[in-house]
N, C-alpha and C positions, 0 to 999 in steps of 0.2 A: 629433127626429130628423127625419130628409127623408125619412118613408116618401112615396113618390109625386111625386115633384119631379123632375122631370126637366130635363136642360138640365147646363150649364157653366156656374159665374159664371166663373172664371179672373179672380179676384181685383178683379174691376174692376164699376163701376157698370152701369147697366143700355142706357145709353147708350152708355159706350165700349166694351160687349160688341156690340151691334147692331155700330156702325162696325169694330169690329175682325174680326167675320165679315164683312163684306161687302169690306171689302180684302184681307182672306186667299182670300174666293173669287175677288173680282177680281182676283187677282193667279196664283193656280193657272188659271183659264181663258183669260189673257194670255199667261203665260207654259209653260202646260202642268206643269206641275213647280215645287214649293217646298219649300224647308226652313225647318220651323218645329219648335215643342216638339210632343209625344206629344197633351196634352190639348186645345191647341187645332186640332190634323187632327180630332182624335174629335170635336170639336165642331162641325167645319165640313162632315167628310166626308157625314152624312148631307142636308145643305141644299144641297150642292152634286151630289151625285147626284137629288136629287129635282127641280134646276132643268135638267139634261142630261134628264130624264124629261119635265120639260113640252115642252121645245124639239123632242124625238126624236118626241114624238106628234101633235104641233102639226103634223108634214108631212102626214099624212092626213086634218086636219079642213079646212072649207072656210074662207074667206077672212079670216071674221069671229071663226073660231076660231084664226087664226096671230095675227092684229092683239091679239085677248084676251091669247094668250100671250107675246107678245113685250111687250106692255104690264106683266103679271104677273112678268114676268123682269126687266125694267127696275125695277120698282118694287121689288125683293126685294134687290138688286143695287147701286143706285143709276143714276140715269138717263143710263149711260152708252152712246153709241147704237155703239160700235166695237165692245165687247166683246157689246152682245146680238147684233149682226151675226155677230162670231166665232165665238158660239155657235149660235145657228140656222144660218149655213151653212159652218162649217167640223167643229166640232164632235160634234153633233149627229147630223150622216148618217152620221157614222164609226161608229155605235153602233146602227143600225138594224137590226142582227138579235143584238144581243145584250140581254139583257134584264136589266139591272142589272149592280153591281160596276163600275161605269167608273173607279172612284180605285183605287188601289195604294199600301200605306205600307210603306217601309221603313225598319229602325231602323237609326240612325248610330252610337247609343253618348251619352256623356253630354257637354253640353255643359263645355267647358273650366271657364267662370266662376263657374257654380253648379252643375253635376251637375247639368241638365235632362235627360232624354231626349227623343232629338232625333230627327228622323224625313224622310224625303223623301218629299212626296206627290205622286203623279204620275197622270195621266191614260193609263188601259191601252191599250196600241198592239195592232189587231189585225192 
């Protein structure tokens, strides 16, 4: 029984899962919308929203807190300075008046090959 076991295994080993989540979150922040399976979207949604919240809250902090927030985000999504800069300079300021709920998941229907439920995950536009 899987009582009190959090997270999705996604049929992968631990290293593959971490890599998949980082890649999907990077793609979401780069393109601002991705098409993926419902299980993968559910696996990354909370982590992506937490990273946006960290970036949004760092704007009110001191210089040291801003640097620490950027380092924290870089460590969680992989050290990609372009995506970190876009998250802190473009994406986070858009959600300065919003208290969570930064992503939207739209159902697209089953995939042709294996009938997996496909969704479109995107950042909410205000």
